[in-house]
N, C-alpha and C positions, 0 to 999 in steps of 0.2 A: 408564382411566389418568388420573391427576390432572395438572393443568397443570405442577406442579413436576416430576413424574415424566417428562412429555414433554420438558421442557426439559433434564433430566438426560440422557435418552436421546439427544437431538439433540446435546448437548455431547459425549457419548461418541463419537458418529459423527464430529463435527467434529475432535476431537483424534486419533482413530484415522485419519481420512482425511488429515489433515495429515501424520502420521507416514508413512503408506504412500505418499502421493504424493511426499513429499520424499525417501523412500528409493528408490522405483522410477521416479519421473518420472510425469507425468500420463498418458502413453499406456501406460506399463507397469503402472500400478495398475489393479486390477479392483475392482469393487464388492464382490465376495466377499472380497477381501483386506481391504477396509475393515471390513466387518461382522465378519469373523473376528477382526481386531485388536481390535474393540470388544467382542467376545464376544456378538454379537447375531445373530439370524437374518437371512439374506440379504434377505428381503422387508421387514424393518424399515427399511432404507435408503429404500425407495420411499414410506414413510409421511411422510418429511420432505423428500425431494428427488426431482425427476422423473428426473434423470440425473446422471452423473458431471460433465458440463459444468455443469449447474445448481448442483451442489455447489461446484465450483471458483468459479463466478461469485459465489456467496454469500460465500465466503471473501474474494474480491477486493473485493466491495462493502463488507464489514465493515471492511477496512483503509482503503478510500477514505473511508468515513464517519468513521473515527477521524481521518484526516488533515484532512478538511474541518472537523471540529470544532476541531482545533488552529488552523486558519486563522481560523475564526469567533471563537474565544476571543481569539486574538491581535489581530484587528481591533478587538475590543471594548476590550482593554487600551490599544491605541494611541489609539482615540477618546477614552478616559477620561484620557489623558495619561501612562499608564505604558508609555512607548514601549519600554523595555528588556525588560519582561516580555512584551510583544506580539511583539517581534522574536525573542525566545528561543523562543516557542511556534511561530511561523511558520517561521523559518529553521533553527533547531537541532533542536527536538524533532520536527518533521515529518520531517526527514532521518534522525534517529535511529530513528524508527519504520520508515522504509524499510530501514535497515540491519538492524534487528531482524527484519524480514519478508523478508530477502533470499532465502530459499528460495521464497517465494511469487512474488517478483519474477522469480526465475529461471524458474519455470514459465511466467509470463506472457510474459516477453521472448523466451524461447528455444523454447517449445513451443506454447503456446496460440494466440498471435496468428498463428502461421504456418499454422494448420490450420482455424480455426473463425471464421466471421464474427461470432458473438456476442462473442468475445474481442477481435476487431479493433474492433468497435463500442465495447465497454467501454473499450478502450485510447484510442481517439479521444476519447470523451466525457470520460474522466479527464484526458487531456492538456489539453483545452480548459478544463475546470473549474479545474485547477491553474494554468494560464496566466492565466486571468481573475482568480483569487484572488491570485496572486503579483503581477500587474500592479496590482491594486487596493491591496494592501498597500504596494507601492513608491510608488504615488501618494499614499497617506496619509502616507508618510514624506518626501514632497517630493523624491524621488530624480529626477535628470535621466534622461530617456528610459526611463520605467518599462517600456514594452513591450519594448524592446531588452534591458534588463537582466533582465526576466522570461524571455525566450528564453535568455539566457546562463545564468541560474541553472538553468533546467530542463534544458538540454543538459548542463551540467556535472554536475548531480545524476544524470542517467541514465548518463553516462559513468562516474562514480565507483561507482555501484551495479553496473554491468557489470564494472568492474575488481574490485570486491570479490567478485562471484560467480565470475569466471573465474580470479582469481589468489589470492584470499584476502587481498589487500593491505588493510591498515587504511586507511580513507578519511576518518574523522571530522576528523582534523587538517587534511588537505588541504581539506575542505569549509569548515572555519573560516577557513583562509587565503583561500579564494575569496571568502567573505562579506566578509572584511576588505578585500581588494583592490577589491571592487566598492562598498565604502563602505556596506554595508547592515547589518553586524553586526560588533562587535569583541570 
């Protein structure tokens, strides 16, 4: 099997897996459901992933990497003097990515971290990474009390994502208002 063919097969599994897990929940989804949705043999899954937990962890890592990339690009813009572009990446586009990936956040917040230490560790590591990056950006922006404001932003972001998941309430405008109130983005 060629490299591009392997990547296509893995992408088919990822898309099918997202669909199945988002429909049935993490614990309700079976590997056979994922491979059936992808139109692949059951054993194919194990050529790419060790387990359903490793599959979900890879999805979560992918989103985390996307968010950290936004932070790195944003810090670069700020360091180069394009503060508005940097703030937009860090504070707005990273939150928009969380909104876009709300189904994955739902699985992490309400299923995975309650049952598996891998996900608890992933969550702790992610929180620390985002806290440090947020604090660093706020420091670059010369904001008063960057650590306290980083905690405030992270707590508010989690609250708003949970609100979106549980009620379907639109949260982007509220997030913009929070950023404005804290003086970090207008």
